[in-house]
C-alpha positions as MATLAB code, in Angstrom:
seq = 'MKSDSVKCAGLATSIALATCLTSVLAGGNSSTERNSSTVPVSLTVAREGGNESSPLLYGVMFEVMITNLTKIFQGDGGIHGQVLQNNGFQGTSLGLTAYAPVGDVNIFQDTSKPVSKAITSSLNVEVPDGVTNYVGFANTGYNGIPVTGATYNCSFWMMGNYSGTINLQLVGSHSGSVYADHNLTVKSTDSKFTEFKTRFNTTYTPKGDNEWHLTFDGSKVAGSSLNFGLIQLFPPTFKGRENGLRDDIATFLDEVNPAFLRFPGGNNIEGLQVDSRWKWNTTIGPVVERPGRESDWFYPNTDALGLDEYLWWCEDMNMAPLLAVWSGKSYGDILSGPDLEPFVEDTMNEMEYLFGDPSTHYGKLRAQNGRKDPWKVDLIEIGNEDDLTGGCETYPDRFNQLYKAIHDKYPHITIIASHGNYSCLPSPLPKDVIIDLHLYRAPDDFVKLFDQFDNQPRNQSVMVGEFGCRNTTAERGVSWPYMQGSCSEAVYMIGMERNSDIVKMATYAPLIQHFGFDNWTPTLYGFDSAPDSITPTVSYFVQKMFASNKGDTILPVHSSTGFGPVYWVASKTGSQYYLKLANYGPEQQTVKVSIPGTKTGKLEMLAGPKYQGDTPYNVQIQTVTTSIFNGQGNYSISMDPWAVAVLAVS';
ca = [
      51.017  -11.253  -92.669;
      51.758  -12.021  -89.042;
      53.978  -14.939  -88.179;
      52.339  -18.017  -86.638;
      53.683  -17.158  -83.191;
      52.297  -13.636  -83.445;
      48.940  -14.882  -84.734;
      48.548  -16.911  -81.521;
      50.055  -14.300  -79.207;
      48.191  -12.793  -76.313;
      46.077  -15.865  -75.636;
      48.173  -17.227  -72.793;
      46.043  -19.741  -70.876;
      43.032  -19.268  -73.141;
      41.632  -22.184  -75.105;
      41.880  -19.843  -78.082;
      45.657  -20.381  -77.911;
      45.319  -24.163  -78.070;
      42.930  -24.026  -80.987;
      44.975  -21.416  -82.822;
      48.199  -23.433  -82.482;
      46.382  -26.566  -83.563;
      45.218  -24.790  -86.691;
      48.685  -23.446  -87.445;
      50.435  -26.786  -86.901;
      47.885  -28.454  -89.165;
      48.676  -25.973  -91.904;
      45.314  -24.229  -91.561;
      44.572  -20.719  -92.759;
      43.319  -17.904  -90.562;
      39.862  -18.471  -89.143;
      38.139  -16.317  -91.734;
      39.609  -18.241  -94.672;
      37.556  -21.299  -95.523;
      38.875  -24.704  -96.509;
      36.701  -25.965  -99.362;
      37.925  -29.552  -99.068;
      35.410  -32.266  -98.244;
      38.092  -34.470  -96.633;
      36.710  -35.501  -93.209;
      37.555  -33.149  -90.388;
      39.006  -34.997  -87.400;
      38.528  -33.462  -83.959;
      39.844  -34.816  -80.658;
      38.441  -33.126  -77.594;
      40.817  -32.960  -74.646;
      39.334  -33.923  -71.288;
      41.384  -31.411  -69.314;
      42.821  -27.916  -69.699;
      41.148  -24.929  -71.232;
      39.552  -21.928  -69.573;
      36.495  -21.087  -67.544;
      33.342  -20.164  -69.464;
      30.906  -17.474  -68.392;
      27.746  -18.927  -66.813;
      25.747  -16.029  -68.284;
      26.914  -16.389  -71.859;
      23.588  -16.649  -73.693;
      20.712  -14.349  -72.778;
      18.006  -12.231  -74.381;
      17.515   -8.520  -74.922;
      14.066   -6.983  -74.633;
      13.149   -3.790  -76.453;
       9.789   -2.081  -76.841;
      10.333   -0.963  -80.409;
       9.210   -0.310  -83.953;
      10.971    0.348  -87.236;
      10.053    2.908  -89.884;
       7.320    4.134  -87.537;
       5.639    0.725  -87.680;
       5.043   -1.209  -84.500;
       6.541   -4.592  -83.659;
       4.666   -4.901  -80.348;
       7.092   -6.814  -78.145;
       5.698   -5.550  -74.823;
       2.185   -4.135  -75.177;
       0.409   -6.487  -77.558;
       3.300   -8.921  -77.249;
       4.785  -10.745  -74.289;
       2.842   -8.664  -71.768;
      -0.416  -10.492  -71.090;
      -2.949   -7.677  -71.479;
      -4.557   -8.042  -74.933;
      -6.740   -4.927  -75.380;
      -5.091   -2.112  -77.355;
      -5.153    1.553  -76.328;
      -6.818    0.515  -73.093;
      -5.777    3.609  -71.149;
      -5.616    6.210  -73.947;
      -1.956    6.801  -73.142;
       0.247    8.798  -75.450;
      -0.837   11.388  -77.993;
      -1.167    9.495  -81.239;
      -3.796    6.759  -80.937;
      -7.147    8.534  -80.482;
      -9.917    5.919  -80.721;
      -7.642    3.250  -82.207;
      -9.071   -0.251  -81.533;
     -12.456    1.092  -80.298;
     -15.838    0.841  -82.017;
     -19.439    1.479  -80.905;
     -21.763   -1.456  -80.299;
     -25.366   -0.536  -81.013;
     -26.869    2.929  -81.262;
     -24.314    4.935  -79.261;
     -21.687    7.600  -79.813;
     -18.222    7.147  -78.324;
     -15.368    9.599  -77.822;
     -12.216   10.031  -75.772;
     -13.188   12.177  -72.783;
     -10.379   14.225  -71.230;
     -12.782   15.916  -68.826;
     -13.153   12.688  -66.838;
      -9.737   11.230  -66.076;
      -9.626    7.856  -64.376;
      -6.661    8.957  -62.234;
      -3.849   11.487  -62.227;
      -1.937    9.098  -64.479;
      -4.728    7.822  -66.743;
      -5.915   11.225  -67.870;
      -8.920   10.348  -70.028;
     -11.670    7.775  -70.428;
     -14.134    6.521  -73.021;
     -17.482    8.285  -73.004;
     -20.386    6.159  -74.283;
     -23.284    8.463  -75.113;
     -26.731    6.815  -75.404;
     -29.438    8.649  -77.410;
     -33.015    8.997  -76.168;
     -35.275    6.096  -76.964;
     -32.637    3.328  -76.837;
     -34.059    0.179  -75.235;
     -31.551   -2.604  -76.032;
     -28.054   -3.421  -74.800;
     -25.381   -1.064  -76.183;
     -21.755   -0.289  -75.466;
     -18.392   -0.532  -77.159;
     -15.871   -2.974  -78.596;
     -12.096   -3.228  -78.481;
     -10.412   -5.105  -81.327;
      -7.077   -5.676  -79.577;
      -3.881   -5.866  -81.585;
      -5.326   -6.987  -84.930;
      -7.647   -9.255  -82.995;
      -7.797  -11.010  -79.640;
      -6.612  -14.576  -78.949;
      -9.343  -16.843  -77.578;
      -7.735  -19.950  -76.123;
     -10.546  -21.738  -74.307;
      -9.051  -20.783  -70.942;
     -10.411  -18.632  -68.116;
      -9.727  -14.917  -68.646;
      -9.388  -12.110  -66.114;
     -11.069   -8.815  -66.936;
     -11.275   -5.443  -65.210;
     -12.457   -1.932  -66.016;
     -13.147    1.391  -64.311;
     -16.598    2.924  -64.642;
     -18.274    6.258  -63.838;
     -21.904    7.235  -64.259;
     -25.268    6.415  -62.725;
     -25.919    2.789  -63.476;
     -27.129   -0.160  -61.411;
     -27.614   -3.414  -63.210;
     -25.983   -5.879  -65.567;
     -22.824   -5.457  -67.609;
     -22.425   -8.033  -70.361;
     -18.955   -9.029  -71.571;
     -18.432  -11.029  -74.741;
     -15.661  -12.240  -77.007;
     -17.029  -12.261  -80.536;
     -15.652  -13.173  -83.956;
     -15.261   -9.880  -85.817;
     -16.437  -11.343  -89.124;
     -18.193  -14.550  -88.122;
     -20.225  -13.099  -85.266;
     -19.609  -16.307  -83.316;
     -19.648  -15.824  -79.554;
     -16.721  -17.403  -77.700;
     -17.438  -15.923  -74.268;
     -20.622  -14.490  -72.766;
     -20.520  -13.293  -69.187;
     -22.740  -11.095  -67.002;
     -21.773   -9.221  -63.866;
     -23.820   -6.909  -61.670;
     -22.397   -3.443  -60.995;
     -23.409   -0.302  -59.180;
     -21.782    2.865  -60.448;
     -22.198    6.556  -59.604;
     -21.307    9.783  -61.388;
     -19.190   11.028  -58.464;
     -16.091    8.884  -59.023;
     -14.637    6.001  -60.991;
     -15.096    2.523  -59.527;
     -13.091   -0.535  -60.561;
     -14.847   -3.806  -61.338;
     -13.119   -7.156  -61.759;
     -14.374  -10.496  -62.990;
     -13.352  -13.830  -64.537;
     -15.015  -15.754  -67.308;
     -14.536  -18.878  -69.395;
     -13.907  -18.867  -73.128;
     -14.462  -21.320  -75.972;
     -11.393  -22.000  -78.119;
     -11.214  -20.711  -81.667;
      -8.196  -21.090  -83.956;
      -8.952  -17.709  -85.519;
      -7.552  -14.466  -84.193;
      -9.981  -11.938  -85.681;
     -11.994  -11.522  -82.491;
     -13.075   -8.545  -80.427;
     -14.129   -7.823  -76.867;
     -17.537   -6.266  -76.217;
     -18.821   -4.470  -73.144;
     -22.533   -3.687  -73.244;
     -25.121   -2.479  -70.760;
     -28.884   -1.893  -70.598;
     -29.306    1.177  -72.795;
     -32.811    1.884  -71.460;
     -31.262    2.821  -68.090;
     -28.883    5.338  -69.666;
     -30.938    6.725  -72.583;
     -30.364   10.460  -72.934;
     -27.205   10.258  -70.800;
     -23.781    8.614  -70.876;
     -21.338    6.375  -69.007;
     -17.558    6.554  -68.876;
     -15.173    3.605  -68.927;
     -11.417    3.600  -68.399;
      -8.354    1.372  -68.225;
     -10.057   -1.766  -69.505;
      -7.901   -4.874  -69.141;
      -8.245   -8.429  -70.444;
      -5.753  -11.148  -69.534;
      -5.579  -14.697  -70.842;
      -3.574  -16.994  -68.513;
      -0.246  -15.459  -67.497;
       3.171  -17.064  -67.066;
       3.426  -18.570  -63.569;
      -0.001  -17.064  -62.840;
       1.441  -13.596  -62.184;
      -0.987  -10.725  -61.775;
      -0.325   -8.207  -64.555;
       2.051  -10.826  -65.903;
       3.332  -12.155  -69.200;
       1.186  -13.898  -71.797;
       1.697  -17.549  -70.916;
       2.106  -19.053  -74.385;
       4.583  -16.436  -75.618;
       6.610  -16.477  -72.381;
       6.710  -20.275  -72.192;
       8.113  -20.389  -75.721;
      10.931  -18.077  -74.625;
      11.566  -20.019  -71.417;
      12.326  -23.093  -73.539;
      15.368  -21.272  -74.971;
      16.941  -21.380  -71.466;
      18.307  -17.815  -71.484;
      20.714  -16.987  -68.681;
      19.933  -13.263  -68.390;
      17.572  -10.541  -69.579;
      18.790   -7.126  -70.738;
      16.045   -4.537  -70.192;
      14.259   -2.151  -70.676;
      16.224   -1.692  -73.946;
      17.969   -0.416  -75.928;
      16.813    2.840  -77.327;
      13.666    2.480  -75.226;
      15.425    3.967  -72.212;
      16.709    7.110  -73.924;
      13.615    9.154  -74.816;
      12.953   11.526  -77.681;
      13.421   14.227  -75.074;
      14.783   14.127  -71.545;
      11.295   14.110  -70.089;
      10.141   11.201  -72.251;
      12.965    8.866  -71.174;
      12.052    5.589  -69.492;
      11.337    6.612  -65.892;
      11.570    3.697  -63.484;
       9.328    5.283  -60.848;
       6.406    5.731  -63.273;
       6.455    2.016  -64.146;
       5.807    0.670  -60.640;
       2.736    0.283  -58.468;
      -0.877   -0.139  -59.604;
      -1.274    0.146  -63.370;
      -3.909    2.846  -62.889;
      -1.124    5.029  -61.462;
       1.216    4.548  -64.449;
       0.884    7.298  -67.052;
       2.755    5.550  -69.842;
       4.629    7.686  -72.351;
       5.099    8.418  -76.002;
       7.995    6.176  -76.977;
      11.094    6.878  -79.020;
       9.211    5.605  -82.062;
       6.116    7.821  -81.887;
       3.640    5.393  -80.363;
       2.755    5.013  -76.698;
       4.089    2.526  -74.179;
       1.628    1.828  -71.380;
       4.460    0.751  -69.037;
       2.140   -1.932  -67.679;
       5.247   -4.041  -68.181;
       7.298   -2.119  -65.654;
      10.346   -2.458  -63.448;
       8.878   -5.021  -61.055;
       7.316   -7.020  -63.878;
      10.697   -7.274  -65.605;
      12.243   -8.500  -62.369;
       9.494  -11.053  -61.701;
      10.012  -12.204  -65.283;
      13.709  -12.758  -64.553;
      12.970  -14.609  -61.344;
      10.311  -16.822  -62.929;
      12.675  -17.834  -65.773;
      15.756  -18.072  -63.550;
      17.504  -15.302  -65.496;
      19.966  -12.755  -64.153;
      18.568   -9.218  -64.549;
      20.691   -6.766  -66.531;
      19.132   -3.370  -65.878;
      19.991   -0.295  -67.934;
      19.846    3.121  -66.249;
      19.508    6.464  -67.999;
      22.880    8.086  -68.644;
      21.830   11.630  -69.572;
      21.414   11.097  -73.329;
      18.085   11.568  -75.077;
      17.567   12.147  -78.754;
      16.673   15.760  -78.065;
      19.214   16.804  -75.440;
      22.222   15.465  -73.553;
      22.816   16.386  -69.915;
      26.173   16.182  -68.190;
      28.039   17.620  -65.245;
      25.854   19.504  -62.734;
      22.827   19.156  -65.030;
      23.048   15.371  -64.694;
      23.269   15.300  -60.895;
      19.485   15.251  -60.230;
      19.233   12.231  -62.521;
      22.131   10.522  -60.770;
      20.142   11.008  -57.568;
      17.110    9.495  -59.315;
      19.204    6.470  -60.263;
      20.289    6.089  -56.649;
      16.624    6.191  -55.626;
      16.065    3.360  -58.087;
      18.931    1.453  -56.459;
      17.304    1.983  -53.063;
      14.044    0.664  -54.497;
      15.888   -2.458  -55.661;
      18.064   -3.075  -52.629;
      16.858   -0.954  -49.736;
      15.576   -2.311  -46.452;
      11.806   -1.831  -45.990;
      12.703    0.809  -43.403;
      14.038    3.055  -46.180;
      11.705    5.255  -48.209;
      12.027    3.401  -51.504;
      12.533    0.002  -49.903;
       9.201    0.516  -48.164;
       7.624    1.431  -51.511;
       8.974   -1.797  -53.023;
       7.446   -3.793  -50.176;
       4.117   -2.021  -50.663;
       4.267   -3.054  -54.307;
       4.538   -6.717  -53.352;
       8.250   -7.410  -52.944;
       9.448   -7.368  -49.347;
      12.911   -8.839  -49.986;
      15.446   -6.860  -52.016;
      15.653   -7.709  -55.694;
      18.781   -9.575  -56.776;
      20.341   -7.379  -59.455;
      24.076   -7.704  -59.976;
      24.409   -6.144  -63.461;
      23.791   -2.479  -64.309;
      24.394   -0.916  -67.724;
      24.955    2.840  -67.883;
      23.040    4.147  -70.888;
      22.613    2.747  -74.372;
      24.868    3.219  -77.397;
      26.333    6.407  -75.965;
      28.944    6.540  -78.688;
      26.144    7.377  -81.141;
      23.666   10.257  -81.663;
      25.988   12.892  -80.233;
      26.806   11.155  -76.971;
      30.476   10.353  -77.493;
      32.150   13.509  -76.204;
      30.380   13.650  -72.851;
      29.984    9.934  -72.114;
      33.290    9.500  -70.244;
      32.253   12.136  -67.698;
      28.630   10.972  -67.582;
      29.743    7.376  -67.113;
      32.108    8.335  -64.299;
      29.377   10.302  -62.482;
      27.018    7.353  -62.461;
      29.717    4.731  -61.946;
      31.063    6.455  -58.852;
      27.626    6.910  -57.309;
      26.585    3.304  -57.877;
      29.916    1.626  -57.211;
      30.645    3.548  -54.011;
      27.383    2.411  -52.392;
      26.898   -0.949  -54.106;
      30.377   -2.319  -54.874;
      28.968   -5.806  -55.580;
      27.327   -4.575  -58.788;
      29.107   -5.212  -62.082;
      28.906   -2.104  -64.262;
      28.598   -2.237  -68.042;
      29.556    0.614  -70.363;
      27.075    1.095  -73.182;
      29.511    0.625  -76.090;
      33.046   -0.422  -76.997;
      34.403    2.714  -78.676;
      37.467    3.511  -76.590;
      37.556    7.101  -77.815;
      34.211    7.578  -76.065;
      35.087    5.729  -72.835;
      36.887    6.912  -69.708;
      40.628    6.391  -69.781;
      41.514    4.387  -67.872;
      38.294    2.423  -67.723;
      37.597    1.356  -64.120;
      38.578   -2.216  -63.315;
      35.975   -4.927  -64.000;
      33.781   -2.729  -66.200;
      32.308   -4.689  -69.126;
      32.062   -3.045  -72.555;
      28.985   -3.597  -74.744;
      29.267   -4.294  -78.489;
      26.299   -4.209  -80.896;
      26.621   -5.983  -84.247;
      24.085   -6.436  -87.031;
      25.849   -7.915  -90.029;
      25.432   -9.748  -93.315;
      26.288  -13.478  -93.158;
      29.808  -13.395  -94.603;
      30.691  -10.428  -92.408;
      29.721  -12.360  -89.276;
      31.938  -15.250  -90.329;
      34.819  -12.838  -90.881;
      34.406  -11.842  -87.219;
      34.790  -15.451  -86.016;
      38.210  -14.713  -84.481;
      37.272  -11.234  -83.244;
      38.071  -12.067  -79.622;
      41.020  -14.435  -80.074;
      43.651  -11.769  -79.490;
      41.723   -9.433  -77.218;
      43.308   -8.541  -73.860;
      42.184  -11.144  -71.344;
      41.614   -8.479  -68.682;
      38.841   -6.664  -70.578;
      35.438   -8.314  -70.343;
      32.956   -7.924  -73.179;
      29.223   -8.196  -73.666;
      27.760   -8.508  -77.150;
      24.572   -6.756  -76.132;
      22.883   -6.999  -79.529;
      23.658   -9.156  -82.520;
      21.814  -10.701  -85.427;
      22.262  -11.441  -89.102;
      20.254   -9.009  -91.224;
      19.024   -9.510  -94.780;
      17.565   -6.370  -96.332;
      18.674   -6.853  -99.914;
      16.343   -5.509 -102.570;
      15.807   -8.861 -104.232;
      14.755  -10.543 -100.990;
      13.265   -7.680  -99.031;
      13.085   -7.600  -95.252;
      12.772  -11.249  -94.400;
      12.906  -13.705  -91.587;
      16.138  -15.497  -90.650;
      17.292  -18.107  -93.154;
      19.847  -20.904  -92.873;
      22.908  -19.108  -94.210;
      22.307  -16.184  -91.874;
      21.527  -18.313  -88.827;
      24.545  -20.494  -89.584;
      26.730  -17.364  -89.678;
      25.339  -16.417  -86.267;
      26.326  -19.871  -85.020;
      29.867  -19.387  -86.373;
      30.118  -16.051  -84.563;
      28.720  -17.572  -81.357;
      31.268  -20.389  -81.559;
      33.927  -17.683  -81.730;
      32.424  -16.012  -78.675;
      32.126  -19.269  -76.746;
      35.750  -20.187  -77.460;
      36.606  -16.886  -75.753;
      33.939  -16.935  -73.063;
      36.555  -16.228  -70.431;
      36.252  -12.607  -71.592;
      32.962  -12.653  -73.553;
      30.691  -12.725  -70.532;
      27.283  -12.245  -72.172;
      25.636  -12.166  -75.578;
      22.083  -11.348  -76.607;
      20.412  -11.979  -79.920;
      18.130   -9.080  -80.801;
      15.339   -8.223  -81.282;
      13.331  -10.855  -79.474;
       9.820  -11.166  -80.920;
       7.411   -9.621  -83.418;
       3.678   -9.462  -84.135;
       2.926  -10.687  -87.654;
       0.154   -8.141  -88.109;
       2.628   -5.302  -88.360;
       5.659   -4.664  -90.554;
       8.699   -6.286  -89.077;
      12.343   -5.771  -88.382;
      14.668   -8.596  -89.235;
      15.878  -10.549  -87.403;
      13.678  -11.700  -84.562;
      13.711  -14.983  -82.679;
      10.039  -15.795  -83.077;
       6.705  -14.278  -83.998;
       2.981  -14.543  -83.398;
      -0.339  -12.872  -83.987;
      -3.734  -12.986  -82.321;
      -4.458  -16.581  -83.323;
      -3.737  -18.765  -80.266;
      -1.592  -21.270  -82.193;
       0.323  -18.735  -84.274;
       3.666  -18.740  -82.439;
       6.330  -19.519  -85.017;
      10.042  -19.977  -84.281;
      12.735  -18.914  -86.720;
      15.798  -20.965  -87.544;
      17.731  -18.518  -85.349;
      15.417  -19.463  -82.452;
      16.555  -23.053  -82.797;
      20.223  -22.015  -82.938;
      19.867  -19.954  -79.752;
      18.025  -22.775  -77.996;
      20.660  -25.341  -79.000;
      23.552  -23.174  -77.848;
      22.035  -21.943  -74.578;
      20.806  -25.408  -73.569;
      24.111  -27.201  -74.208;
      26.979  -25.325  -72.597;
      29.643  -26.420  -70.208;
      31.417  -24.403  -67.551;
      34.878  -25.090  -69.003;
      36.010  -24.579  -72.605;
      38.247  -27.469  -73.705;
      41.179  -27.683  -76.137;
      40.362  -29.372  -79.448;
      43.064  -30.983  -81.591;
      42.084  -30.821  -85.251;
      43.241  -32.186  -88.579;
      42.547  -28.911  -90.345;
      41.967  -25.230  -89.747;
      38.617  -23.541  -89.271;
      36.323  -23.178  -92.272;
      33.931  -24.179  -93.602;
      33.526  -26.222  -90.394;
      33.784  -24.365  -87.081;
      33.723  -25.861  -83.589;
      33.998  -25.351  -79.857;
      34.006  -27.906  -77.030;
      33.087  -27.572  -73.379;
      32.265  -29.712  -70.376;
      30.557  -29.689  -67.016;
      31.593  -32.610  -64.855;
      31.317  -35.739  -67.004;
      29.065  -34.078  -69.606;
      30.788  -32.935  -72.800;
      29.451  -30.637  -75.505;
      30.739  -30.053  -79.011;
      29.150  -27.306  -81.102;
      29.616  -27.384  -84.885;
      28.683  -25.191  -87.831;
      29.134  -25.970  -91.516;
      29.165  -22.606  -93.260;
      29.393  -23.793  -96.818;
      27.578  -25.363  -99.781;
      29.066  -28.876  -99.480;
      28.370  -31.716  -97.115;
      31.053  -32.253  -94.486;
      31.959  -35.282  -92.406;
      33.327  -34.625  -88.934;
      35.071  -37.437  -87.058;
      34.976  -36.726  -83.336;
      36.858  -38.385  -80.504;
      35.903  -37.619  -76.905;
      37.716  -40.271  -74.855;
      35.786  -41.739  -71.942;
      32.333  -40.886  -73.273;
      29.792  -43.440  -74.453;
      26.304  -42.104  -74.933;
      24.336  -38.943  -75.568;
      22.495  -37.055  -78.277;
      23.114  -35.144  -81.475;
      20.994  -32.099  -82.283;
      21.103  -30.922  -85.893;
      19.592  -27.954  -87.726;
      20.052  -27.901  -91.499;
      18.338  -26.612  -94.608;
      18.836  -24.926  -97.984;
      20.938  -21.766  -97.979;
      18.118  -19.234  -98.371;
      15.348  -21.217  -96.681;
      14.002  -20.530  -93.227;
      10.875  -20.843  -91.189;
       8.209  -18.294  -92.022;
       5.039  -17.180  -90.230;
       2.770  -20.186  -89.619;
       5.151  -22.451  -91.554;
       7.937  -24.322  -89.727;
       9.850  -26.237  -92.393;
      13.234  -26.398  -90.646;
      13.686  -27.367  -87.023;
      16.133  -29.167  -84.789;
      16.313  -32.947  -85.211;
      17.590  -34.893  -82.191;
      19.195  -38.343  -82.484;
      20.371  -40.631  -79.708;
      24.008  -41.698  -79.972;
      26.034  -44.533  -78.466;
      29.682  -45.458  -78.973;
      31.636  -47.338  -76.341;
      34.979  -46.003  -77.580;
      33.995  -42.338  -77.553;
      34.275  -41.989  -81.325;
      31.484  -40.332  -83.315;
      30.995  -39.621  -87.017;
      28.805  -36.626  -87.842;
      27.551  -35.946  -91.349;
      26.736  -32.263  -91.736;
      24.626  -30.997  -94.608;
      25.451  -27.611  -96.147;
      24.564  -24.667  -93.904;
      24.107  -26.881  -90.853;
      24.446  -26.280  -87.121;
      24.888  -29.168  -84.681;
      25.480  -29.901  -81.010;
      26.897  -33.207  -79.774;
      26.227  -33.779  -76.067;
      27.754  -36.954  -74.591;
      28.860  -38.310  -71.246;
];
């Protein structure tokens, strides 16, 4: 066992040193050994000293993903606002998924009549002779369509000889109830596709099993056919953005107060093959010019949520963008050296698109796409998990190729390496490069990592690019976050925040899931096609509490005992003080807190039984906020087992 002086070595001016010495002097054990005593824990928060905390500490990571070949739908069918599934027939696996005939018609995917060079097929609606009523087709969305009572935007492309009325409806799939009924007059020819746009009002329904119908006067088409392509239906979008995010799902995320967004993944950027990687230049411009692609998980991404949409998302939520660029590694092949150079050039074209003056080729393209001013992007990650799937040996050279190209032209950008395995990193690693750690752990294992960063070199910055407590045990199955797991995440985050002079960023992952499809655990929150279905998890509340209550300086804390089962970190901004607490244990704990000079504030508390959490449509555990006043700056906090709390006073 190390001596006490060695245990605290290497922390220098870090607050970790002050807390470590406090624990040692109090006779405490190491941070992963828990004190089972229920004697009150006394904490005195110093008003001065400590170390600077990263302003970007808590963010979110977005990944278009599935697990076990089953979709989660985080982008298409998720936070992206367009609610019709398979609307452009992109990819190779969906066929007529989500489509159905309405009336006496035959429908099929028609590759002979592409809508554009990118959208390479359309829906042919064939009308038999003798039809006299309105006929057409339906789209059932992603296990239904939300009908919120708001005004919806709709568009579609059409080819074929038809002049007259198109009827659009939103209809209950089982009830037959009509929640929207709208007519528009169109004139279409068989020489080319024409786009039609309209808006219509809806009537609210709490049910999600609804479908969208497009019908037309069959008597005018009998014995012939019409083609329709790239149909789009948008409920209200976040900040009213065209081709934007679904407002209710995005607003729920905005309330977490994330400081940055890591995008577009994750594995999403890599590709099953080199040619199916995420290509920035096929995700920009009009949606009709975006081909989409078969994703890494064998279902198509439309890429309607593209590079600019991610960046507008960041701007609208006041998040710093963290953009990943392709590093040469796909699941099918890995390119390095001269073979990587054309892709380095492609990355530099992407940089010009982000930062270039409108007089440059790609800067002009950005302006044409609606953004005249350069995008503000200060964080670039090179690849994703390049220490895995065969990427280790070549990553040092691949990293250096991309690093040099980007850093030489844009020295203001902070570069992030895609992992923290030093055997797969350049040696030496260029100054100011951040390493990216990904951790999915069982609860006790997260708590064991509480002091992971206490003795790390203070000159090596870290991002925890993915983390979350997973429960996949046979007796409990794949389940949503529960209090023990979310409490362990809080313990780990307290450890990160204590060391947020070097831990610059952290992202819980994955972000969201659609209830209608098998899920990965964990996620922050979920939803389905019912408009009031959004359900937070207990981990959502932990992330919201931590991200919304963080100072810019981490403060020393003098304690009467060592860490465990109670864990803590204190910070301040100006005269506002924050103390985060977690009780990772089965017994109630009393914490006596002294923050001299403070008088009033609030206490936020999240607590519940060890294996209980919030489940779809059923929020049983949520944050409880209590106002607090004490003229002497002394506070007594009673923490239930498996509880997380934040004291914010001034």
